[in-house]
N, C-alpha and C positions, 0 to 999 in steps of 0.2 A: 504494500500500500504506500509506503514512504517513497517508493520509486516514482510515483505520480508527482511528488513534490520536489524532485531533485533539481528542477530548473527555477524553483521559487526564489526570488531575489530578496524578499523581505524577511522580517523576524517571524518566528513561529512559537507558539506555546503548545506544549504537548503534556497532557495530564497535569496542568497547573504550573509547569516549569517553562520559563521563557528562554528561548535561544536566539542568538543574533541572526542565525540562518539555519537552514536544514542541515548543512554540513557540520555545524557545531553540535547538533543533536547526535548525528551519526558518529562523530568522533568521540562523543562522551560514553559510547558503548552501553547506553542505557537499554535494558531489555524491557520489552512491552509484553503484557499479556492481558487478556480480557478486553473490556471496552477501552477505546482510545478516544480522548477528547483533544481535538486539534483546532487551534485558532491561528489564522493567518493574519499578519499585519502588513499593510501596504509598504512597499519599499520606500525608503527615504532617499530622495534625490540629493545627490551631492551638490553642495553649493559651488557655484562657478568661482574659479580663482579671481582675485580682486582685479587683475588686469583685464580679464574677459568682461567682468561687470562694467568696468570703466569704458571699454570699447562699445558695449551695448548701449550704455547711457549716451556716449558721444554720438553714436549713430542716430539715436532717437532725437537728440537735440538738433541734428542737422535737418530733420524732416520738418517741412512747413505745412501747415494746414490752413484751409479757409474754413472758418466755422461760422455758423449762424446760431444764435441762442434765442430762447424764449424771452419775451418782453420783460419779464420780472428781473432778469439779470442786469437790466439797464436802469433799475430803480433803486433808490436808497432804502434802507431798512424801515419797516413800519411795525405796527403791533402784530400783524399777521405773518410777516416774513422778515426775520431778523438776520438772515444769512449774511448779507453784506456787512452788517455791523460786526458780527462774530468773526468772520473770516477775511474781510477785505477792508477793514477800517472805515466802513460805510462809504467806500469809493466804488460805485457801480461802473460797469462797462460803458464807455461813451457811445459805442455803436453796437448794433445787434449782429452785424456781419463784420468780421475782422480776420486778419491773417497773422499767423505767428507760429511759435514753437511751444511744445509741451516741455516743461522743465522738471516737473515732479507730478506724481499721481498717486492716488489712493484707490481703494475699491470703488468709491462713489464720486470722486472729484479729480479734476486735473488743475494743475497750476500752469498758467500760460503767460508768455510774454507776447503781446499782440500789438498790431498797428493797423491803422485804417488803410484801405486801398481803393482807389476809384475804380469803378467797373460799370459797364453798361448794364442797366437793370430797370425793370418796371416797378420795383419796390425799393423804398428808401432804406439805405444801409443802417440808418440810425433808429428809425421808429417802425419800419416795416410797412408803412402805408403806401398805397399806389401812387406812382409819380405820373403826372399828366403832361408836364412840360418836357418837350423833346431834349432840351439842353440838360435838364435835371436828370433825365434818363441816361444821358451819356456818361455822367460820372457817379450816378447812384445816390444823390442826396437832394432833398427838396429845400426851398429857400427858408422855411421855418426852422428846419433842423440845422441848416448852415448857421443861422443866427445863434442857436443854442450852443453850437460848437465854437462860437467866437469868430465866425467868418462873415459877420453881418455887412461889412463894407465892401465885400467883393462883388464885382460885376458878374452877373449870372452867366455871361458869355465868356468869361475868362476860364476856359476849361483847363488850361495848363496850371494856372494859379490855384484853382480849386483842387485839382488832382494832387498838387504838391502839398497843400494844406491838409488834405485827408491823410496823406502818408505821415504827416507829423503828429497825427492823433495817435497816442499810444496808451496802453494800459497793461498792467501786470496784476495777476491775482488768481484766486481760486474760482473755478466754475463747476457747478454741479453737473455731472455727466448727463443726467436725465434732462437738463435744461438745454443741451446741445441738440438742435433740430437737424442740422446738417454738418458734416465734417468730411472734407475731402482733402486728400494729399495733393499738394501743388509742387 
């Protein structure tokens, strides 16, 4: 019967005694008789050497994403939702759609360094509302949201200037993974 377990990589417990692997049990020369109670434990994966971990992290930091988040990630904390206050010093994301890198992550959150990026779209990158002006659609932000970002004196036809200003909009902080509606590698 133990022949079936010869390739098992994890720990085993046989009749109440735990062994590092099946080979440890066999080398102990323990004789079995009667009923045998066997418990198998999942193999423990060896931790990657520190150099490998650093290479993996560096590779992840080089990947850029374009993300869009739910509207509540662009709002300050309130009585119903205090995430921004607890995790980001009450500094909400300035735009719903931004570009950047993941620098840390947990099971439910990512920490990102983000910046704005002009793009042709029918929905505002800041608030998500439909854009009707063809020029606003060219860089992805409406005149009201331009004002809220401090670009109020800009000529709406100054596409290069507005594009430059959008790339200057930056943010760094924690984002709830479930708040990310789209995430694409760029």
